[in-house]
C-alpha positions as CSV (number, residue, x, y, z in Angstrom):
1,M,19.8,30.2,-80.7
2,L,17.8,27.4,-83.0
3,E,20.7,24.8,-81.6
4,A,19.8,26.0,-77.3
5,L,16.4,26.2,-77.9
6,F,16.0,22.4,-79.9
7,A,18.1,21.2,-77.0
8,L,16.2,22.9,-74.6
9,L,12.8,21.3,-75.8
10,L,14.6,17.9,-76.0
11,F,15.1,18.3,-72.3
12,L,11.9,19.2,-71.4
13,L,10.9,16.5,-73.1
14,L,12.9,14.1,-71.6
15,C,11.6,15.7,-68.0
16,Y,8.1,14.8,-69.2
17,L,9.1,11.0,-70.0
18,G,11.2,11.2,-66.6
19,I,7.6,11.8,-65.0
20,L,6.0,9.2,-67.0
21,F,8.8,6.7,-66.3
22,G,8.4,7.7,-62.4
23,R,4.7,6.8,-62.2
24,L,5.6,3.4,-63.9
25,V,7.9,2.5,-61.5
26,F,6.6,3.9,-58.5
27,V,2.8,4.5,-59.1
28,Y,2.6,7.8,-57.0
29,T,4.0,6.8,-54.0
30,I,6.6,9.2,-53.9
31,E,5.2,12.0,-51.5
32,R,7.5,15.2,-51.1
33,R,7.9,17.1,-54.8
34,T,11.2,17.7,-54.2
35,T,12.3,13.5,-54.8
36,Q,9.8,13.5,-57.4
37,F,12.4,16.9,-59.0
38,F,15.1,15.4,-58.2
39,F,14.5,11.8,-60.0
40,V,13.3,14.1,-63.3
41,I,16.1,15.7,-63.2
42,V,18.6,13.1,-63.0
43,F,16.6,10.9,-65.4
44,A,16.1,13.8,-68.1
45,L,20.3,14.4,-68.1
46,S,21.4,11.1,-68.2
47,T,19.2,10.5,-70.9
48,L,19.8,13.9,-72.5
49,I,23.8,13.1,-72.1
50,L,23.2,9.2,-74.2
51,S,20.9,11.7,-76.7
52,L,23.5,14.2,-77.3
53,A,26.2,11.8,-77.8
54,L,24.3,9.2,-80.5
55,L,23.3,12.7,-82.1
56,D,27.1,13.0,-82.4
57,V,27.9,10.2,-84.2
58,S,24.9,9.8,-86.8
59,A,24.8,11.9,-90.0
60,L,21.7,13.5,-88.7
61,G,23.4,14.8,-85.5
62,G,25.2,17.0,-88.2
63,L,22.4,18.7,-89.0
64,I,21.1,19.7,-85.9
65,F,24.2,20.5,-83.8
66,S,27.6,21.6,-84.5
67,V,30.3,19.9,-82.3
68,R,31.3,22.9,-80.3
69,F,28.0,23.0,-79.3
70,S,27.6,19.2,-78.8
71,T,30.6,19.6,-76.5
72,R,29.4,22.6,-74.7
73,A,26.0,20.7,-73.6
74,L,27.6,17.4,-73.0
75,H,29.8,18.9,-70.7
76,L,27.1,21.0,-69.4
77,A,24.7,18.0,-68.8
78,L,27.6,15.6,-67.1
79,V,28.6,18.2,-64.8
80,A,25.3,18.8,-63.9
81,D,24.0,15.3,-63.5
82,L,27.2,14.3,-61.2
83,A,26.5,17.6,-58.8
84,V,23.0,16.2,-58.4
85,I,24.1,12.7,-57.8
86,A,27.1,13.2,-55.8
87,V,25.6,16.2,-53.7
88,L,22.3,16.9,-54.0
89,C,20.6,13.3,-53.5
90,P,22.7,12.8,-51.0
91,L,21.9,15.7,-48.9
92,C,18.4,15.1,-49.3
93,I,18.6,11.8,-48.4
94,A,20.3,13.1,-45.1
95,R,17.9,15.2,-44.4
96,L,15.0,12.7,-44.8
97,L,17.2,10.4,-42.2
98,L,17.3,13.5,-39.9
99,H,13.7,14.6,-40.6
100,N,13.4,15.2,-36.2
101,M,16.0,17.2,-36.3
102,Q,16.5,21.1,-37.1
103,F,18.9,21.3,-40.1
104,R,16.7,23.5,-42.2
105,C,18.8,26.5,-42.8
106,S,22.0,24.7,-43.3
107,Y,20.2,22.0,-46.1
108,V,19.2,24.9,-47.9
109,L,22.9,27.0,-47.7
110,L,24.5,23.9,-48.6
111,I,22.3,23.0,-51.6
112,V,23.0,26.8,-52.5
113,C,26.8,26.2,-52.3
114,G,27.0,23.1,-54.0
115,L,24.6,24.4,-57.1
116,F,27.2,27.1,-57.3
117,L,30.2,25.3,-56.5
118,L,29.7,22.3,-58.8
119,V,27.1,22.9,-61.3
120,F,28.2,26.0,-62.6
121,R,31.8,25.9,-61.3
122,A,32.1,29.6,-60.3
123,W,35.5,28.4,-58.6
124,T,37.6,31.9,-58.8
125,L,35.8,34.2,-56.2
126,S,35.0,31.8,-53.7
127,L,38.6,30.3,-53.8
128,A,40.4,33.9,-53.7
129,W,38.0,35.1,-50.6
130,L,39.1,31.7,-49.0
131,Q,42.5,32.0,-49.8
132,H,42.6,35.6,-48.1
133,F,41.2,34.8,-45.0
134,S,42.5,31.1,-44.8
135,G,46.2,31.3,-46.8
136,S,47.3,28.9,-48.6
137,C,45.6,25.9,-47.1
138,F,42.8,25.6,-49.7
139,S,43.6,26.3,-53.7
140,W,42.2,25.1,-57.1
141,A,44.5,22.1,-57.0
142,A,42.4,21.0,-53.8
143,A,39.0,22.0,-55.0
144,A,39.9,20.1,-58.5
145,A,41.0,17.4,-56.8
146,L,37.4,16.7,-54.5
147,W,36.0,17.1,-58.2
148,D,37.9,14.5,-59.2
149,A,37.6,12.3,-56.6
150,T,33.6,13.0,-56.6
151,A,33.4,12.2,-60.2
152,A,36.0,9.0,-59.6
153,V,33.4,7.7,-56.6
154,V,30.5,8.2,-59.2
155,A,32.4,6.2,-62.0
156,V,32.7,3.4,-60.0
157,M,29.1,3.1,-58.5
158,G,28.1,3.4,-62.1
159,I,30.7,0.7,-63.3
160,L,29.5,-1.9,-60.2
161,A,25.4,-0.7,-60.9
162,V,26.5,-2.1,-64.2
163,A,28.0,-5.2,-63.8
164,A,25.2,-5.9,-61.0
165,L,22.6,-5.9,-63.4
166,S,24.1,-7.4,-66.1
167,G,25.1,-10.6,-63.8
168,Y,21.5,-10.5,-62.4
169,A,19.8,-10.3,-65.7
170,A,22.2,-12.9,-67.6
171,V,20.3,-15.3,-64.9
172,T,17.1,-14.0,-64.2
173,T,16.3,-13.1,-67.9
174,P,16.4,-16.4,-69.5
175,V,14.4,-17.9,-66.5
176,A,11.5,-15.3,-66.7
177,F,11.1,-16.3,-70.4
178,L,11.2,-20.7,-70.0
179,R,9.1,-20.4,-66.7
180,P,6.2,-20.1,-67.8
181,F,6.5,-22.9,-70.2
182,V,8.0,-25.3,-67.7
183,V,5.6,-24.2,-64.6
184,K,2.6,-25.5,-65.6
185,D,0.5,-25.4,-62.4
186,S,1.7,-22.0,-61.0
187,G,-1.7,-20.1,-62.8
188,E,-4.4,-21.4,-60.6
189,R,-2.6,-20.9,-57.7
190,A,-1.8,-17.6,-58.4
191,R,-5.2,-16.5,-58.7
192,V,-6.3,-17.4,-55.6
193,A,-3.0,-15.9,-54.3
194,L,-4.3,-12.6,-56.0
195,G,-8.0,-13.1,-54.8
196,V,-6.7,-13.0,-51.2
197,L,-4.5,-10.3,-51.9
198,A,-7.0,-8.1,-52.6
199,K,-9.1,-8.9,-49.7
200,R,-6.0,-7.7,-47.6
201,Q,-6.1,-4.7,-49.9
202,R,-9.6,-3.5,-49.3
203,H,-9.7,-4.0,-45.8
204,L,-6.3,-2.2,-45.9
205,L,-7.9,0.6,-47.4
206,S,-11.1,0.8,-45.4
207,L,-8.8,1.1,-42.5
208,W,-6.8,3.7,-43.6
209,V,-9.7,6.2,-44.8
210,A,-11.3,5.4,-40.7
211,K,-7.8,7.1,-39.8
212,E,-8.0,9.5,-41.8
213,C,-11.3,10.4,-40.9
214,Q,-10.4,10.1,-37.6
215,I,-7.6,12.9,-38.0
216,A,-9.8,15.4,-39.5
217,E,-12.3,14.6,-36.5
218,M,-9.9,16.0,-33.9
219,Y,-8.3,18.8,-36.2
220,H,-11.8,20.4,-36.5
221,G,-13.4,18.8,-34.0
222,A,-16.3,16.4,-33.7
223,P,-19.0,17.3,-35.9
224,S,-21.8,19.4,-34.0
225,S,-24.9,17.6,-32.7
226,F,-27.0,20.6,-32.1
227,R,-28.7,21.1,-35.2
228,G,-32.4,19.8,-33.8
229,A,-32.0,21.2,-31.0
230,D,-33.7,24.7,-29.8
231,A,-31.9,27.4,-28.9
232,R,-31.9,27.1,-25.0
233,T,-29.6,24.3,-25.9
234,R,-27.4,26.0,-28.5
235,V,-26.3,28.4,-26.1
236,W,-24.9,26.5,-23.2
237,S,-23.3,24.2,-25.8
238,W,-21.6,28.1,-26.6
239,M,-20.9,28.6,-22.8
240,A,-19.3,25.8,-22.4
241,K,-17.2,26.0,-25.6
242,S,-16.0,29.1,-24.2
243,L,-15.0,28.2,-20.5
244,R,-13.2,24.9,-22.7
245,S,-11.2,26.9,-24.9
246,T,-10.0,28.7,-21.6
247,V,-8.2,25.9,-20.2
248,R,-7.4,24.2,-23.2
249,G,-3.4,24.0,-23.0
250,G,-3.5,20.3,-21.7
251,A,-5.8,19.3,-24.0
252,L,-3.7,21.0,-27.0
253,R,-1.6,18.5,-26.0
254,E,-3.4,15.2,-25.8
255,K,-5.1,16.4,-29.0
256,S,-1.6,16.9,-30.9
257,D,-0.3,13.6,-29.5
258,G,-3.5,11.6,-30.2
259,I,-3.0,13.2,-34.0
260,A,0.6,11.7,-33.9
261,R,-0.2,8.7,-32.7
262,L,-3.2,8.2,-35.3
263,K,-0.5,9.9,-38.5
264,A,1.8,6.8,-37.3
265,E,-0.9,4.2,-37.5
266,K,-1.8,5.6,-41.1
267,D,1.9,5.3,-42.0
268,G,2.2,2.3,-41.1
269,I,-0.9,1.1,-42.7
270,Q,0.0,2.9,-45.9
271,A,3.6,1.1,-45.7
272,V,1.8,-2.6,-45.5
273,S,-0.7,-1.6,-48.5
274,T,1.9,-0.5,-50.4
275,A,4.1,-4.3,-49.8
276,V,0.4,-5.8,-50.5
277,F,0.2,-3.8,-53.9
278,L,3.7,-4.9,-54.5
279,Q,3.1,-8.4,-54.2
280,M,-0.4,-8.1,-56.2
281,S,1.3,-7.4,-59.0
282,E,3.7,-10.0,-58.6
283,M,0.8,-12.6,-58.7
284,G,-0.8,-10.8,-61.4
285,S,2.3,-10.9,-63.5
286,L,2.9,-14.7,-62.6
287,V,-0.8,-15.0,-64.0
288,R,-0.2,-13.8,-67.1
289,S,3.0,-15.4,-67.6
290,A,1.3,-19.0,-67.0
291,E,-1.8,-18.3,-68.9
292,S,0.2,-17.1,-71.6
293,G,2.8,-20.4,-71.5
294,A,0.1,-22.7,-73.1
295,T,0.3,-20.7,-76.4
296,W,2.0,-20.2,-79.4
297,R,3.5,-17.2,-77.4
298,G,4.5,-19.3,-74.8
299,L,6.9,-21.4,-76.9
300,V,8.1,-18.2,-79.0
301,D,9.2,-17.4,-75.2
302,A,10.6,-20.3,-74.4
303,L,12.7,-20.6,-77.7
304,L,13.6,-16.8,-76.8
305,G,14.6,-18.1,-73.2
306,V,16.9,-20.7,-74.7
307,L,19.0,-18.2,-76.9
308,L,19.5,-15.8,-74.2
309,L,20.3,-18.6,-71.6
310,L,23.1,-19.4,-74.7
311,H,24.2,-15.5,-74.5
312,A,24.2,-15.3,-71.1
313,F,26.5,-18.7,-70.9
314,L,29.1,-17.8,-73.7
315,K,29.4,-14.2,-72.5
316,L,30.0,-15.3,-68.3
317,L,32.5,-18.1,-70.4
318,F,34.3,-15.7,-72.3
319,T,34.4,-13.0,-69.5
320,S,35.9,-15.5,-67.0
321,I,39.0,-16.8,-69.8
322,N,39.4,-12.4,-70.2
323,L,39.7,-12.3,-66.0
324,L,41.5,-15.5,-65.9
325,R,44.3,-13.9,-68.6
326,W,44.6,-10.5,-66.9
327,F,45.3,-12.1,-63.7
328,V,47.8,-14.4,-64.9
329,F,49.3,-11.8,-67.4
330,S,48.9,-8.7,-65.1
331,D,52.6,-7.7,-66.0
332,A,52.2,-8.1,-69.7
333,P,51.6,-4.7,-71.5
334,A,47.6,-3.8,-71.5
335,P,45.8,-5.3,-74.9
336,P,44.0,-3.0,-76.9
337,V,40.8,-1.5,-75.6
338,P,37.6,-3.4,-77.5
339,E,35.1,-2.2,-78.7
340,D,31.5,-2.1,-77.9
341,A,29.7,-6.0,-78.7
342,A,27.3,-4.8,-80.2
343,T,30.1,-3.2,-82.6
344,R,31.6,-6.3,-82.7
345,V,28.6,-8.1,-84.2
346,V,27.9,-5.8,-87.0
347,R,31.4,-5.3,-88.0
348,F,31.3,-9.3,-88.4
349,L,28.3,-9.2,-90.4
350,E,30.1,-6.2,-92.6
351,T,33.1,-9.0,-93.1
352,Y,31.2,-11.4,-94.4
353,G,29.2,-9.0,-96.8
354,L,26.0,-9.4,-94.3
355,A,25.6,-6.0,-93.9
356,A,26.8,-2.7,-95.0
357,S,30.4,-2.0,-96.7
358,Q,33.1,-0.6,-95.1
359,G,34.3,3.2,-95.5
360,G,32.3,6.4,-94.1
361,A,29.0,5.6,-94.5
362,G,29.3,2.2,-93.4
363,E,31.1,3.2,-90.5
364,Q,28.5,6.0,-89.8
365,R,25.7,2.9,-89.6
366,I,28.0,0.2,-87.5
367,V,28.3,2.8,-84.9
368,C,24.2,3.8,-84.7
369,V,23.2,0.5,-84.8
370,S,25.4,-0.4,-81.7
371,L,24.5,3.1,-79.9
372,F,20.6,1.9,-81.1
373,L,21.0,-1.3,-79.3
374,N,23.0,0.1,-76.2
375,A,20.0,2.5,-75.7
376,W,17.6,0.0,-76.0
377,M,19.3,-2.3,-73.4
378,I,19.6,0.7,-71.1
379,V,16.0,2.3,-71.1
380,T,14.8,-1.7,-70.8
381,S,16.5,-2.7,-68.0
382,I,16.9,0.4,-66.0
383,R,13.1,0.3,-65.1
384,G,13.6,-3.9,-63.9
385,L,16.4,-2.2,-61.5
386,L,14.6,0.4,-59.9
387,L,11.1,-2.2,-59.6
388,A,13.6,-4.9,-58.0
389,V,15.1,-2.6,-55.4
390,F,12.5,-0.8,-54.9
391,R,10.4,-3.8,-53.9
392,L,13.4,-5.5,-51.8
393,V,14.1,-2.4,-50.1
394,T,10.0,-1.7,-49.3
395,T,9.5,-5.3,-48.2
396,Y,13.0,-5.9,-45.8
397,A,14.2,-2.5,-45.0
398,T,10.7,-1.0,-43.4
399,F,12.6,1.6,-41.6
400,L,13.5,3.8,-44.3
401,S,10.7,6.1,-46.0
402,V,9.5,5.6,-49.4
403,D,11.0,9.2,-50.6
404,T,14.6,7.7,-49.0
405,T,14.2,5.2,-50.9
406,V,13.9,6.7,-54.5
407,L,16.3,9.0,-53.7
408,G,19.0,6.5,-53.1
409,L,17.5,4.7,-56.4
410,T,18.0,8.6,-57.7
411,V,21.6,7.9,-56.9
412,G,21.8,4.1,-58.5
413,M,20.0,5.2,-61.6
414,G,22.8,8.1,-62.6
415,A,25.2,6.4,-61.7
416,Y,24.0,3.4,-63.8
417,F,24.2,5.6,-66.5
418,V,27.2,7.3,-65.9
419,G,29.0,3.8,-66.1
420,Q,27.1,3.0,-69.4
421,L,28.8,6.1,-71.1
422,L,32.3,4.9,-69.5
423,L,31.7,1.3,-70.9
424,L,30.1,2.5,-74.1
425,R,32.7,2.0,-76.9
426,P,31.7,3.6,-80.6
427,S,34.4,2.3,-83.5
428,P,38.2,3.8,-82.9
429,L,38.0,5.9,-86.0
430,L,35.2,7.8,-84.7
431,E,36.0,7.6,-81.1
432,S,39.2,10.0,-81.5
433,A,36.5,12.6,-83.4
434,S,33.7,12.5,-80.9
435,A,31.8,15.1,-78.8
436,L,31.7,12.5,-75.8
437,A,35.2,11.4,-75.8
438,T,36.4,15.0,-75.2
439,V,34.2,15.5,-72.3
440,L,34.9,12.4,-70.9
441,A,38.7,12.9,-71.0
442,G,38.0,16.0,-69.1
443,Q,35.2,14.9,-67.0
444,L,35.6,11.3,-66.8
445,P,38.9,9.5,-67.7
446,R,38.5,5.9,-68.9
447,S,40.8,3.3,-67.5
448,D,41.5,-0.1,-68.0
449,M,40.4,-0.9,-64.6
450,Y,36.9,0.1,-65.2
451,R,36.7,-3.1,-67.6
452,H,38.2,-5.4,-65.5
453,L,36.2,-4.4,-62.0
454,N,32.8,-4.8,-64.4
455,D,34.0,-8.4,-65.7
456,L,34.7,-9.5,-62.0
457,V,32.0,-7.7,-61.1
458,F,29.5,-9.8,-63.1
459,V,30.9,-12.8,-63.2
460,T,30.6,-12.5,-59.3
461,T,27.0,-11.7,-59.7
462,S,26.0,-14.2,-61.8
463,I,27.2,-16.9,-59.7
464,L,26.1,-15.5,-56.7
465,T,22.2,-15.1,-58.6
466,L,22.7,-18.4,-60.1
467,L,23.2,-19.9,-56.5
468,A,20.7,-17.9,-55.4
469,Q,18.6,-19.4,-57.8
470,Q,19.1,-22.7,-56.6
471,C,19.1,-22.5,-52.8
472,M,16.9,-19.9,-52.0
473,V,12.8,-19.7,-52.2
474,P,11.7,-17.0,-55.1
475,P,9.6,-14.3,-53.6
476,Q,6.4,-15.5,-55.4
477,T,7.0,-19.0,-54.3
478,A,7.1,-17.6,-51.0
479,T,4.3,-15.7,-51.7
480,L,2.0,-18.5,-52.7
481,H,3.0,-20.3,-49.6
482,S,2.3,-18.1,-47.0
483,L,-1.1,-17.4,-49.0
484,A,-2.1,-21.0,-49.1
485,E,-1.0,-21.5,-45.3
């Protein structure tokens, strides 16, 4: 009972953190409550799975949760997470894309069926009923195969998301640390651009407020201007209003058309204002980085950028060598699955006496450090991924609404966490006894192809990002040039 209560409190805390995280990334641009609900649920379930996996291999987790409870909680959280990612969010995206068509009844029915079949896994009664009416064309094996295929699709999406983000960050992160120290004259131009964007934003906000006032006037009618008139004028105005109300069919149609036109104009102004806000945030970050480049912090960031650049180069080199070796010796038996990168680093330090000694306690510390590092990298990188994709979509894919974009990013975020779980490798001595390995073996079986796919996409994304940095104009530079002109 206490375990369930603590898990519930942890889930509620993660939901609150998901609300704050959504506001940090999307800044109150989410309009529908269902969109925010799914984003918060996916964030909370994904981080809950990671937290339970972290507690499972730590000494603290044994004092809070038993192995049986951790296994059941991980199983339910993973099934619910996969159901929301693979079923509910795509249905919401389809509902938003087909907003003008009447699919509300079927939409609610599909959500209920998806929750019943995928989250609670209550297949028996539905399958018996279907077999009674349709014979042997639908069976438990077909349902299990459908679930496995859905989980495999989410797993592949997660591996692709992890690899693409890793390749993108391997190039852009060192550049972001080195740019303030190298580029000296971008701060003044960015301040001028920020002032121009602020003027545009004020003009757009005034237009948006004017459209809102016009819509309110058309809804409630023009404000009465007869307060100072006499009683006879009020009587005649009341009679004219009564006569107009008897033949208001065409007027109502024209009024609704005018309201729809004003709403479309208001939505267009809001989309342009969102794009200007994102450009202002880019210019603000450029001003701050330019100001820090001339201080001691800029020198420290430059040294850190050099270290990150060296790390990215070595990682890209070793990953390319592993890929070439796999392509050349593809018929050879697969080597043992490597440990996590952070685990290998701590074990290297332990071997040379720079870390805890080997043994049970040392093994626990190694795995805890590894999982803490992975959790930190996941939390710090997922916001950059969501913010970058959100800016790209709102800039170049204006036909998509903000809620559709947020739901698509929610699916990508959930798949990203699933991919991290598949690539997360604790030490071999504890992996066989962990609840995470047991749950993944039943829901998302690991495969060596995931690792090879991750390496291939990582190398490809790194090369494409490097070419894009050299050949294409960065968004900030393009904004500066356009505003200067």
